N, C-alpha and C positions, 0 to 999 in steps of 0.2 A: 463505585466501580474500581477496585483496587486489583493487583495481579492475581489474586488468588481466586477472582472470578471467573478470568481467563482459562485460568490452569485447571478450575473445576470444571468448566465447560469441555475442554478438550478431554478431561478423564471420564466425564459421563457420555462422550460422543455427542454431545450437543454442539454440532459444528454444521448448520444449518447456512452459512454464509460459504462454505466451500463448496467449490465447481471442479468438476474432474476435467472438463474441457477448458482450452485455452480461451482467454477472455476475447471476444469478439471486437470489443473497441480498441484492444491491445494491438490485435493484428490490422486493423484496418488504419489506425492514427499513429502509431508508433513510428512508421517510417516516413512520417511527414516532418518529424523530429531533425531529420536529416544529420544525423549524429555520426561521426566516423566509426569504422570497424574497430572494436577494442575498447570502447567507452566502458568504463564503469558504472553501473548503475544500481541505485539504491532502490531496494524494496521492502520499505518498511511494514512491519507486522505482516510478513509473507504468509504465515501458516505453513500448509503444504503444496502450495498453489503449483500447478505445472507452468504457469506462467514463466517461471523461472527457467526451466528447459526452453521453451519458446525463444528468450532473450539470448541465452546461450548459444542457441543455434544459429543465430543471425552474426554471432562472432563477439556479441555483446561479452564483458566479464561483470559477472551478476554479484551483487552482495545483499543477501536476504538479512532480516532481523526479525527473530520470532522468539516468544517469551517462553513457550512451551516445547519441552525436549521432546515430548509424545510427538506433538506436530514434526518437529525438526528428523526424528528417527523416522517417523512415517513417510516423508517425502522422500529420504533416500533409499529405504528399503522398498517402497512401492514402485521406484523406477529404476531398481536393479543397480544403485551407485552404492559404490564403498569408499566413503571420505576418508582423509585423515583427521584426525581430531587432536586440536591442541587447546591450549588454554592462553588467553591473551585478554589483560585489562579486565578481568572478572568475568569474561565472557567465555563460552565452549565454541571454538571456531572450527567449522566442518569445512572441509576444502575438498573437490574433486574436479579437476579440469577447470572450467571456465566459472564453475560455480561455487560460491562460498556463502555459507550462512553462519551468522553470529548467533548463539542461543543464549538469552539474557532479556534485560529490561531495557527497551528502546530508550527510556530516559535517563538510562546509566551509560549511554554512549558518549564517547568523547571525540572532539575533532581529529584527533590523531588516526583514529581508525576508518576515517572517511577522507583522507586527504587528497586523494586523486579521484573523487566522485566527479561524474560529468555529465548526469541525469536520474531523475528520480521518476519512479513508477508508482503510483499510489492507488490501488483498486479498493483495498480493504483498511486502510489505516485511520484516516480522517473519518470516515463513518463509523467507524467502530466506537468511537470515543462520544460522551455526552459533551456538553458545551463547555464547561470549564477545563476538561482535559484537551478539548481540541484547540482551545487558545493555548494551552501549556505545549501541546505537541507543535504547532507552528512556529512558537517562540524557539523552542528547542532545535526544530529542525533550519530555521534559520541561523542560530547559533552553531550548529554543526557544519553548515555550508555559508562560511562567509563569502566566498566566491559564488556568485550567483548561477545557477546550472538550470537547463530546460526541466520541466516535470509534465507528466500527463497523469492528470488526476482525474478520478472516475468518481462520482458521488450519486447519491439518491436524493429524492424531493417525493416527499407524500405528507399527508395530513399528520402531524405527529400526534395530534389529540385523539386520533383514533386508534393509533398504535404506539405502545412504548418499545423504544430500541433495546438493545442493538440489532440490525444496523441502524443507526439515524439518519433523518433527514438533514441535509445540510443545503441551504439555500445559496442561489447565486451571491446575493449580497453579503452573507457572512463569508464566503471564499475570498471576495474582494477584501474584507476587513481583515481578515487573515493573512493575505500575502499580496494585496495589492502594494502597498509601500516599496515593495522589492521587485514586484514582476508584473509583466502586462499579461493580463487574463485574456484569452480568445475561447469562446465557446466551439469546439469543433463539432459536435452531434449532441443528439437527445433522442432516448427513445423510451416509448411507454411500455414497460414490461410486465405490466399488471396481468395479462393473460398467462404470464408465465410461471405465475406466484399466487395460485388459487386460494391458498390459506390466507394470504394477506386480504384479497378479495372478499373473503367469508369475515376478515375483522371489520369490513365496513369500507375500505380503501376504493375510491373510485379511479384515481390516478397513481400510478408507481413509475417515476420519471427516473430514468439513468441519464446523469449528464458528464459530457466528457470534456475537460478542460486542457487546454495548452496554459501553461504558465512560461513565459520568456524572459530572461533577465532584463530588468528595465536600467540601461545604462545611464538614466538620468537622475534617477534618485538617489539620495547619497548611500 
C-alpha cells in the first residue's frame, strides 16, 4: 500500500471513507480534552474532512496533512475558501485563517513543521494503514512530537477475516502496543455502526464497532 494506491483512489473517486458531516465523536468528546483556545491541532491524513472547519470554529489552529492534491483542492473549493499557497520543506502549504493544510506524504514530515502542536485528532489515519505501516506511523508520530500532547483517536473494530481493509480493524490491544509506552489510554466511547453500513453487513460482518480513545501524556514514562 504505497502512496500511489491512495492517489489512485482519489483520482477514481473511490473515497468511501469520506463523510460530509462533522464527526459525531469529535463533537462529543473533543471538548473533554480541555484544551486552551488557540491550540494547534494536527490532523494526519485529513482528506477533505469538514472536521477541520469544526475545529477552527472553536478557535483551534488546525494543521491537516494530506497526500492527495485533489483532496486538498476539493476541501478548499467545496467550502468556498481561497487559501494562500506556498512551498515549505517539500510540501505545498495551503493557509486561510485558522486552517493550514500541508499537501505531501505524512512520512516526509519533519519535527520543525510541528514545533507548536498541542493536540492530535486522528479519525482516519491509523485505520487507513495495514499493520506494518501502523507501526511506522506511530513511531513517526512519536518522533515528530517529542513533547507528548493529548490525542483523540477513533478506530474501527470488526472481523478482519470477513473483509479486507482499508479501513482496517484496529483492536484495543494494538492501540496500547503502539502508544501505551508514552500515553495513558482511556476509552471514551464505543458505538456499533453496522446498521449505518449495509454494504459491510452484506460482506458477512455481524459487528462494526467505532471506538473512541483519549491518549493523555504519561509523565511517568521516560
